[in-house]
Every structure is written in structure tokens, then in C-alpha cells.
Residue frames as a rotation matrix with the C-alpha (Angstrom) as fourth column:
UNK 1
0.582 0.813 0.001 0.00
0.813 -0.582 0.003 0.00
0.003 -0.001 -1.000 0.00
UNK 2
-0.387 -0.816 0.429 1.93
0.820 -0.517 -0.244 3.02
0.421 0.257 0.870 -1.25
UNK 3
-0.720 0.170 0.673 -0.58
-0.233 -0.972 -0.004 5.67
0.654 -0.160 0.739 -0.14
UNK 4
-0.396 0.620 -0.678 -2.86
0.889 0.444 -0.114 5.96
0.231 -0.647 -0.727 2.90
UNK 5
0.186 0.522 0.833 -5.38
0.034 -0.850 0.525 8.52
0.982 -0.069 -0.176 4.17
UNK 6
-0.600 -0.545 -0.585 -4.14
0.609 0.163 -0.776 9.76
0.519 -0.822 0.234 7.55
UNK 7
0.587 0.715 0.380 -6.18
0.110 -0.536 0.837 11.02
0.802 -0.449 -0.393 10.51
UNK 8
-0.429 -0.839 0.335 -4.23
-0.229 -0.258 -0.939 12.64
0.874 -0.479 -0.081 13.34
UNK 9
-0.820 -0.016 -0.572 -4.60
0.488 0.501 -0.715 12.10
0.298 -0.865 -0.403 17.10
UNK 10
-0.808 0.535 -0.248 -7.25
-0.228 -0.671 -0.706 14.84
-0.544 -0.514 0.663 17.44
UNK 11
-0.076 0.802 0.593 -9.45
0.557 0.528 -0.642 13.25
-0.827 0.281 -0.487 14.72
UNK 12
0.433 0.153 -0.889 -8.60
-0.494 -0.785 -0.375 15.82
-0.754 0.601 -0.264 12.02
UNK 13
0.819 -0.132 0.559 -7.91
0.497 0.651 -0.574 14.59
-0.288 0.747 0.599 8.49
UNK 14
0.024 -0.895 -0.446 -4.30
-0.028 -0.446 0.894 15.22
-0.999 -0.009 -0.036 7.47
UNK 15
0.410 0.194 -0.891 -4.83
-0.864 -0.229 -0.448 13.94
-0.291 0.954 0.074 3.92
UNK 16
0.986 -0.095 0.133 -3.48
0.140 0.914 -0.380 11.28
-0.085 0.394 0.915 1.59
UNK 17
0.395 -0.916 -0.064 0.25
-0.916 -0.398 0.045 10.61
-0.066 0.041 -0.997 1.88
UNK 18
0.060 -0.476 -0.877 2.81
-0.421 0.785 -0.455 7.86
0.905 0.397 -0.154 1.40
UNK 19
0.792 0.285 -0.540 3.03
0.252 0.654 0.714 5.16
0.556 -0.701 0.446 4.04
UNK 20
-0.095 -0.920 -0.379 6.64
0.900 0.083 -0.428 6.02
0.426 -0.382 0.820 4.99
UNK 21
-0.621 -0.081 0.780 5.69
-0.006 -0.994 -0.108 9.66
0.784 -0.071 0.616 5.41
UNK 22
0.425 0.869 0.255 2.70
-0.404 -0.070 0.912 8.72
0.810 -0.491 0.321 7.62
UNK 23
0.618 -0.282 -0.734 4.89
0.651 0.706 0.277 6.45
0.440 -0.649 0.620 9.78
UNK 24
-0.511 -0.851 0.121 7.42
0.673 -0.483 -0.560 9.27
0.535 -0.205 0.820 10.20
UNK 25
-0.303 0.491 0.817 4.63
-0.364 -0.852 0.377 11.66
0.881 -0.183 0.436 11.21
UNK 26
0.755 0.599 -0.267 3.36
-0.052 0.460 0.886 9.14
0.654 -0.655 0.379 13.81
UNK 27
0.238 -0.767 -0.596 6.88
0.894 0.413 -0.175 8.61
0.381 -0.490 0.784 15.21
UNK 28
-0.534 -0.411 0.739 7.31
0.249 -0.912 -0.327 12.36
0.808 0.010 0.589 15.41
UNK 29
0.087 0.685 0.724 4.34
-0.662 -0.503 0.556 12.62
0.744 -0.528 0.409 17.79
UNK 30
-0.767 -0.472 0.434 5.43
-0.637 0.480 -0.604 9.53
0.077 -0.740 -0.669 19.74
UNK 31
0.103 0.875 0.474 2.30
-0.685 0.408 -0.603 7.55
-0.721 -0.262 0.641 18.78
UNK 32
-0.585 -0.250 0.772 1.47
0.222 0.866 0.448 4.57
-0.780 0.433 -0.451 16.52
UNK 33
-0.537 0.450 -0.714 0.03
-0.841 -0.344 0.417 4.46
-0.058 0.824 0.563 13.00
UNK 34
-0.621 0.420 0.662 -2.98
0.033 0.857 -0.514 2.13
-0.784 -0.297 -0.546 13.11
UNK 35
-0.932 0.340 -0.129 -4.92
-0.127 0.026 0.991 0.94
0.340 0.940 0.019 10.06
UNK 36
-0.594 0.785 0.177 -8.60
-0.465 -0.156 -0.871 1.67
-0.656 -0.600 0.458 10.72
UNK 37
0.574 0.812 0.105 -10.21
-0.290 0.321 -0.902 0.71
-0.766 0.487 0.420 7.42
UNK 38
-0.461 -0.823 0.332 -8.29
-0.023 0.385 0.923 -1.56
-0.887 0.417 -0.197 5.06
UNK 39
-0.124 0.506 0.853 -11.08
0.855 0.491 -0.167 -1.81
-0.503 0.709 -0.494 2.47
UNK 40
0.713 0.400 -0.576 -11.24
0.147 -0.888 -0.435 1.93
-0.686 0.225 -0.692 1.69
UNK 41
0.226 -0.632 0.742 -9.47
0.967 0.055 -0.247 3.38
0.115 0.773 0.624 -1.33
UNK 42
-0.215 -0.880 -0.424 -6.89
-0.262 0.470 -0.843 4.49
0.941 -0.070 -0.332 -0.18
UNK 43
0.079 0.218 -0.973 -6.75
0.756 0.623 0.201 2.65
0.650 -0.751 -0.116 3.20
UNK 44
0.544 0.190 0.817 -7.49
-0.285 -0.874 0.393 4.83
0.789 -0.447 -0.422 6.25
UNK 45
-0.097 -0.639 -0.763 -4.89
0.757 0.450 -0.473 5.02
0.646 -0.624 0.440 9.03
UNK 46
0.819 0.401 0.410 -5.07
0.014 -0.729 0.685 6.86
0.574 -0.555 -0.602 12.33
UNK 47
-0.376 -0.921 0.106 -2.29
-0.015 -0.108 -0.994 8.21
0.927 -0.375 0.027 14.52
UNK 48
0.604 0.615 0.506 -3.04
-0.570 -0.110 0.814 7.03
0.557 -0.780 0.284 18.08
UNK 49
-0.460 -0.651 0.604 -1.67
-0.888 0.355 -0.293 5.28
-0.024 -0.671 -0.741 21.14
UNK 50
-0.153 0.417 -0.896 -2.39
-0.502 0.748 0.434 1.64
0.851 0.516 0.095 20.23
UNK 51
-0.804 -0.193 -0.563 -1.89
0.342 0.625 -0.702 0.30
0.487 -0.756 -0.437 23.78
UNK 52
-0.846 0.526 -0.086 -4.42
-0.270 -0.562 -0.781 2.78
-0.460 -0.638 0.618 25.15
UNK 53
-0.279 0.746 -0.605 -6.84
-0.934 -0.066 0.350 1.90
0.221 0.663 0.715 22.31
UNK 54
-0.385 0.075 -0.920 -6.59
-0.070 0.991 0.110 -1.85
0.920 0.107 -0.377 23.07
UNK 55
-0.953 0.007 -0.303 -7.15
0.301 0.115 -0.947 -1.17
0.028 -0.993 -0.112 26.78
UNK 56
-0.622 0.765 -0.168 -10.30
-0.657 -0.626 -0.419 0.90
-0.426 -0.150 0.892 26.08
UNK 57
-0.195 0.528 -0.826 -11.63
-0.760 0.451 0.468 -1.80
0.620 0.719 0.313 23.71
UNK 58
-0.630 -0.075 -0.773 -11.15
0.275 0.909 -0.313 -4.49
0.726 -0.410 -0.552 26.37
UNK 59
-0.936 0.326 -0.134 -12.99
-0.002 -0.385 -0.923 -2.29
-0.353 -0.863 0.361 28.91
UNK 60
-0.358 0.828 -0.431 -15.90
-0.932 -0.344 0.113 -1.86
-0.055 0.442 0.895 26.46
UNK 61
-0.261 0.213 -0.942 -16.03
-0.362 0.883 0.300 -5.63
0.895 0.419 -0.153 25.90
UNK 62
-0.872 -0.099 -0.479 -15.99
0.383 0.472 -0.794 -6.28
0.305 -0.876 -0.374 29.65
UNK 63
-0.769 0.631 -0.104 -18.84
-0.448 -0.647 -0.617 -3.77
-0.456 -0.428 0.780 30.15
UNK 64
-0.188 0.714 -0.675 -20.90
-0.913 0.127 0.388 -5.39
0.362 0.689 0.628 27.41
UNK 65
-0.466 -0.048 -0.884 -20.31
0.044 0.996 -0.078 -8.82
0.884 -0.075 -0.462 28.92
UNK 66
-0.982 0.067 -0.174 -21.34
0.171 -0.048 -0.984 -7.57
-0.075 -0.997 0.036 32.36
UNK 67
-0.567 0.799 -0.201 -24.65
-0.699 -0.596 -0.394 -6.21
-0.435 -0.083 0.897 31.05
UNK 68
-0.375 0.450 -0.811 -25.70
-0.642 0.505 0.577 -9.31
0.669 0.737 0.099 29.11
UNK 69
0.046 0.475 0.879 -28.07
-0.913 0.377 -0.155 -11.78
-0.405 -0.796 0.451 30.70
UNK 70
-0.862 -0.364 -0.352 -27.61
-0.466 0.842 0.271 -15.52
0.198 0.397 -0.896 30.44
UNK 71
0.207 0.975 0.075 -30.79
-0.975 0.200 0.098 -17.50
0.080 -0.094 0.992 29.88
UNK 72
-0.822 -0.456 0.341 -30.60
-0.510 0.856 -0.084 -20.96
-0.254 -0.243 -0.936 31.36
UNK 73
-0.056 0.800 -0.597 -32.80
-0.659 0.419 0.624 -23.86
0.750 0.429 0.504 30.35
UNK 74
-0.592 -0.002 0.806 -34.22
-0.724 0.441 -0.530 -25.69
-0.354 -0.898 -0.263 33.36
UNK 75
-0.547 0.389 -0.741 -35.81
-0.373 0.680 0.632 -29.10
0.749 0.622 -0.227 32.94
UNK 76
-0.273 0.570 0.775 -38.82
-0.868 0.202 -0.455 -30.55
-0.416 -0.796 0.440 34.73
UNK 77
-0.778 -0.011 -0.628 -39.37
-0.354 0.834 0.424 -34.30
0.519 0.552 -0.653 34.27
UNK 78
-0.335 0.705 0.625 -42.63
-0.764 0.185 -0.618 -36.07
-0.552 -0.685 0.476 35.02
UNK 79
-0.981 0.092 0.170 -44.70
0.159 0.886 0.436 -39.12
-0.111 0.454 -0.884 34.03
UNK 80
-0.557 0.825 0.098 -48.27
-0.209 -0.253 0.945 -39.40
0.804 0.506 0.313 32.76
UNK 81
0.231 0.655 -0.719 -49.39
0.563 0.513 0.648 -40.96
0.793 -0.555 -0.251 36.07
UNK 82
-0.838 -0.546 -0.014 -47.99
0.350 -0.518 -0.781 -38.09
0.419 -0.659 0.625 38.18
UNK 83
-0.109 0.838 -0.535 -50.54
0.994 0.085 -0.069 -37.24
-0.012 -0.539 -0.842 40.87
UNK 84
0.543 0.454 0.706 -52.22
0.553 -0.827 0.107 -33.80
0.633 0.332 -0.700 41.04
UNK 85
0.940 -0.226 -0.256 -50.39
0.107 -0.516 0.850 -32.68
-0.324 -0.826 -0.461 44.20
UNK 86
0.047 -0.979 0.196 -47.02
0.588 0.186 0.788 -33.56
-0.808 0.078 0.584 42.67
UNK 87
-0.033 0.039 0.999 -48.06
0.965 -0.260 0.042 -31.87
0.261 0.965 -0.029 39.44
UNK 88
0.895 0.395 0.207 -48.95
0.312 -0.886 0.342 -28.70
0.319 -0.242 -0.917 41.37
UNK 89
0.615 -0.747 -0.253 -45.53
0.200 -0.162 0.966 -28.81
-0.762 -0.645 0.050 43.02
UNK 90
-0.238 -0.704 0.669 -43.82
0.865 0.160 0.476 -29.10
-0.442 0.692 0.571 39.60
UNK 91
0.359 0.454 0.815 -45.92
0.772 -0.635 0.014 -26.18
0.524 0.625 -0.579 38.28
UNK 92
0.968 -0.050 -0.247 -44.82
0.137 -0.718 0.683 -24.09
-0.212 -0.695 -0.687 41.27
UNK 93
0.106 -0.994 0.028 -41.18
0.420 0.070 0.905 -24.83
-0.901 -0.084 0.425 40.37
UNK 94
-0.130 -0.087 0.988 -41.83
0.989 -0.084 0.123 -23.95
0.072 0.993 0.097 36.71
UNK 95
0.785 0.498 0.369 -43.26
0.467 -0.867 0.175 -20.59
0.407 0.035 -0.913 37.79
UNK 96
0.733 -0.589 -0.340 -40.24
0.134 -0.365 0.921 -19.99
-0.666 -0.721 -0.189 40.03
UNK 97
-0.215 -0.835 0.506 -37.89
0.741 0.198 0.642 -20.67
-0.637 0.513 0.576 37.09
UNK 98
0.108 0.335 0.936 -39.89
0.917 -0.398 0.037 -18.40
0.385 0.854 -0.350 34.79
UNK 99
0.957 0.229 -0.175 -39.74
0.285 -0.840 0.461 -15.55
-0.042 -0.492 -0.870 37.34
UNK 100
0.305 -0.929 -0.209 -35.94
0.070 -0.198 0.978 -15.78
-0.950 -0.312 0.004 37.20
UNK 101
0.485 0.008 -0.874 -36.15
-0.775 -0.460 -0.434 -15.39
-0.405 0.888 -0.217 33.37
UNK 102
-0.696 -0.656 0.291 -35.14
-0.455 0.717 0.528 -18.98
-0.555 0.236 -0.798 32.63
UNK 103
-0.089 0.636 -0.766 -36.66
-0.877 0.314 0.363 -21.16
0.471 0.705 0.530 29.94
UNK 104
-0.245 0.091 0.965 -38.19
-0.678 0.695 -0.237 -24.43
-0.693 -0.713 -0.109 31.11
UNK 105
-0.521 0.048 -0.852 -38.14
-0.664 0.604 0.440 -27.72
0.536 0.795 -0.283 29.22
UNK 106
0.039 0.629 0.776 -41.04
-0.869 0.405 -0.284 -29.91
-0.493 -0.664 0.563 30.37
UNK 107
-0.628 -0.341 -0.700 -40.33
-0.648 0.728 0.226 -33.59
0.432 0.595 -0.678 29.68
UNK 108
0.316 0.782 0.537 -43.06
-0.886 0.445 -0.127 -36.21
-0.339 -0.436 0.834 29.99
UNK 109
-0.674 -0.693 -0.255 -41.47
-0.737 0.655 0.169 -39.67
0.050 0.302 -0.952 29.99
UNK 110
0.526 0.843 -0.117 -43.46
-0.845 0.533 0.047 -42.76
0.102 0.074 0.992 28.96
UNK 111
-0.599 -0.698 0.392 -42.47
-0.740 0.670 0.062 -46.23
-0.306 -0.253 -0.918 30.17
UNK 112
-0.764 0.239 0.600 -43.55
0.206 0.971 -0.125 -49.57
-0.612 0.028 -0.790 28.76
UNK 113
-0.451 0.683 0.574 -47.07
0.888 0.276 0.368 -49.58
0.093 0.676 -0.731 27.38
UNK 114
0.061 0.441 -0.896 -47.79
0.506 -0.787 -0.353 -46.00
-0.860 -0.432 -0.271 28.49
UNK 115
-0.817 -0.492 -0.300 -46.52
-0.002 -0.518 0.856 -44.91
-0.576 0.700 0.422 25.05
UNK 116
-0.577 0.684 0.446 -49.88
0.799 0.359 0.482 -45.97
0.170 0.635 -0.754 23.60
UNK 117
0.472 0.827 -0.306 -51.54
0.879 -0.469 0.089 -43.06
-0.070 -0.310 -0.948 25.46
UNK 118
-0.522 -0.815 -0.253 -48.91
0.786 -0.574 0.229 -40.49
-0.332 -0.080 0.940 24.55
UNK 119
-0.861 0.140 0.490 -51.16
0.223 -0.761 0.610 -38.32
0.457 0.634 0.623 22.39
UNK 120
0.206 0.976 0.069 -54.23
0.308 -0.131 0.942 -38.54
0.929 -0.172 -0.328 24.62
UNK 121
0.770 0.078 -0.634 -53.12
0.636 -0.009 0.772 -38.61
0.055 -0.997 -0.057 28.28
UNK 122
-0.216 -0.961 -0.170 -49.71
0.946 -0.249 0.205 -37.05
-0.240 -0.117 0.964 27.61
UNK 123
-0.573 0.057 0.817 -51.15
0.439 -0.820 0.366 -34.08
0.692 0.569 0.445 25.73
UNK 124
0.533 0.844 0.063 -53.79
0.332 -0.277 0.901 -33.64
0.778 -0.460 -0.428 28.49
UNK 125
0.473 -0.448 -0.759 -51.10
0.852 0.011 0.524 -33.47
-0.226 -0.894 0.387 31.19
UNK 126
-0.623 -0.774 0.112 -49.07
0.774 -0.590 0.231 -30.87
-0.112 0.231 0.967 29.28
UNK 127
-0.248 0.627 0.738 -52.24
0.326 -0.663 0.673 -28.84
0.912 0.408 -0.040 28.54
UNK 128
0.719 0.496 -0.487 -53.00
0.583 -0.049 0.811 -28.90
0.378 -0.867 -0.324 32.27
UNK 129
-0.036 -0.844 -0.535 -49.51
0.917 -0.241 0.317 -27.55
-0.397 -0.480 0.783 32.98
UNK 130
-0.721 -0.209 0.660 -49.93
0.561 -0.736 0.379 -24.76
0.406 0.644 0.648 30.39
UNK 131
0.251 0.904 0.347 -53.28
0.318 -0.416 0.852 -23.80
0.914 -0.104 -0.392 31.94
UNK 132
0.667 -0.039 -0.744 -51.73
0.745 0.017 0.667 -23.76
-0.013 -0.999 0.041 35.44
UNK 133
-0.452 -0.887 -0.095 -48.82
0.866 -0.462 0.189 -21.55
-0.212 0.003 0.977 34.30
UNK 134
0.546 0.818 -0.180 -51.28
0.727 -0.570 -0.384 -19.07
-0.416 0.079 -0.906 32.76
UNK 135
0.983 -0.054 0.175 -49.86
0.041 -0.867 -0.497 -15.59
0.179 0.496 -0.850 32.16
UNK 136
0.600 -0.798 0.052 -46.43
-0.287 -0.154 0.945 -16.32
-0.747 -0.583 -0.321 33.69
UNK 137
-0.491 -0.829 0.268 -45.15
-0.094 0.355 0.930 -18.22
-0.866 0.431 -0.252 30.67
UNK 138
0.454 0.540 -0.708 -45.65
-0.795 -0.113 -0.596 -18.72
-0.402 0.834 0.378 26.96
UNK 139
0.517 -0.212 0.829 -45.18
0.252 0.964 0.089 -21.98
-0.818 0.163 0.552 25.05
UNK 140
0.012 -0.626 -0.779 -42.22
-0.762 -0.510 0.398 -21.56
-0.647 0.589 -0.484 22.70
UNK 141
-0.770 -0.242 -0.591 -42.09
-0.567 0.685 0.458 -25.12
0.293 0.688 -0.664 21.41
UNK 142
0.259 0.951 0.169 -45.40
-0.949 0.218 0.226 -27.00
0.179 -0.219 0.959 21.40
UNK 143
0.176 -0.173 0.969 -45.50
-0.549 0.800 0.243 -30.59
-0.817 -0.575 0.046 22.72
UNK 144
0.491 -0.072 -0.868 -43.77
-0.792 0.377 -0.480 -33.05
0.361 0.924 0.128 20.41
UNK 145
0.967 -0.100 0.233 -42.52
-0.012 0.901 0.434 -36.59
-0.253 -0.423 0.870 20.69
UNK 146
0.193 -0.956 -0.220 -38.78
-0.908 -0.089 -0.410 -37.29
0.372 0.279 -0.885 21.01
UNK 147
-0.757 -0.424 -0.497 -38.40
-0.274 0.897 -0.348 -41.04
0.593 -0.128 -0.795 21.24
UNK 148
-0.280 0.645 -0.711 -40.27
0.735 0.620 0.273 -42.26
0.618 -0.446 -0.648 24.33
UNK 149
-0.398 0.150 -0.905 -40.82
0.740 -0.530 -0.413 -38.80
-0.542 -0.834 0.100 25.76
UNK 150
0.404 0.574 0.712 -42.98
0.813 -0.582 0.008 -35.79
0.419 0.576 -0.702 24.94
UNK 151
-0.461 -0.712 -0.529 -41.18
0.843 -0.537 -0.012 -32.45
-0.276 -0.451 0.849 25.22
UNK 152
0.612 0.610 0.503 -42.48
0.680 -0.731 0.059 -28.88
0.404 0.306 -0.862 25.47
UNK 153
-0.563 -0.821 -0.097 -40.50
0.790 -0.500 -0.356 -25.63
0.244 -0.277 0.929 25.91
UNK 154
0.649 0.756 -0.082 -41.88
0.731 -0.590 0.343 -22.74
0.211 -0.283 -0.936 27.98
UNK 155
-0.500 -0.793 0.347 -40.35
0.668 -0.609 -0.428 -19.25
0.551 0.018 0.834 28.11
UNK 156
-0.514 0.297 -0.805 -41.09
0.623 -0.516 -0.588 -16.32
-0.590 -0.803 0.080 30.45
UNK 157
0.329 0.718 0.613 -43.87
0.932 -0.352 -0.088 -14.01
0.153 0.600 -0.785 29.26
UNK 158
-0.790 -0.611 -0.044 -42.48
0.613 -0.788 -0.057 -10.55
0.000 -0.071 0.997 28.51
UNK 159
0.223 0.940 -0.259 -45.06
0.943 -0.275 -0.185 -8.05
-0.245 -0.203 -0.948 29.77
């Protein structure tokens, strides 16, 4: 790259000059010549303190990471013959997970010949859970069979 567009430390455009000339100008000020945009014609370079720039970028990245929220997927497992009291207890746990902004995977496992009733009893149990959750959650993935288990995904309802 014989020529580059140079921007000085204050952000003012110096103009288009040869690379050696730009490097000499950067050395003169005691700073580095950093290529900002390689795809431009001619490439854009800035005179700056590269160490300070890298430090500020790492601080920005750390701030962004601090502000992001991690959504966990919690899993609740039950069977088609789960009693109403136990089912209520599981629904209470689902609501607790949804309040903490976690997604919940509800797994209904069928054993032996229970698989015959998967679409009748199984669907009824999952519908009962959805009705009990009410406004707290929304079904993201409707009930579907995965081998010998029926799986449904519930996410927190954004109000």
C-alpha cells in the first residue's frame, strides 16, 4: 500500500500521503500508526496510542459482557401418572424458574405400554400444565414426541 489517508490524534484529516511519510509523522508525535479501514481506497490510518486503544476496547467488551443476561434452560421431568399434588408442586417450580427469566423444558417420559396413550393422556397433562402456568409463561415449542418422551418448551412471558 503506497498511499494511505491519515487522521491525526485529534481526529482531524491530514490527507493522503505515502506510508513512509505517515509512519514518520506518527513517530514524530510519539504515537502509533494504526490501520482503521483496510477496504477503503486508499486505506485509512489513524495516529493514536495503540496500547491505550486496546485497553479501552477491552474495557468496552468487559462492560458489554457484564450487562448481558444468560438464559438458562431448566428441565422438569414427570410421568403421565404423576398425581395432582405432585403436578402442582412441579408447576410451582416452573413458575419460580420463569420468574428468574429462565426457559423451562417440560419432559413427559413414557415407560412400557404407556406410550400408547402419549397423544391422549400425555397431551392432556401438558395442557393442564400450560393452563396452570397461565400468564407467567408462553409456550415456545409445542408438545412433540422425542423417542419415548414428549417435550415442550416454555419461556417467560415478557409483559
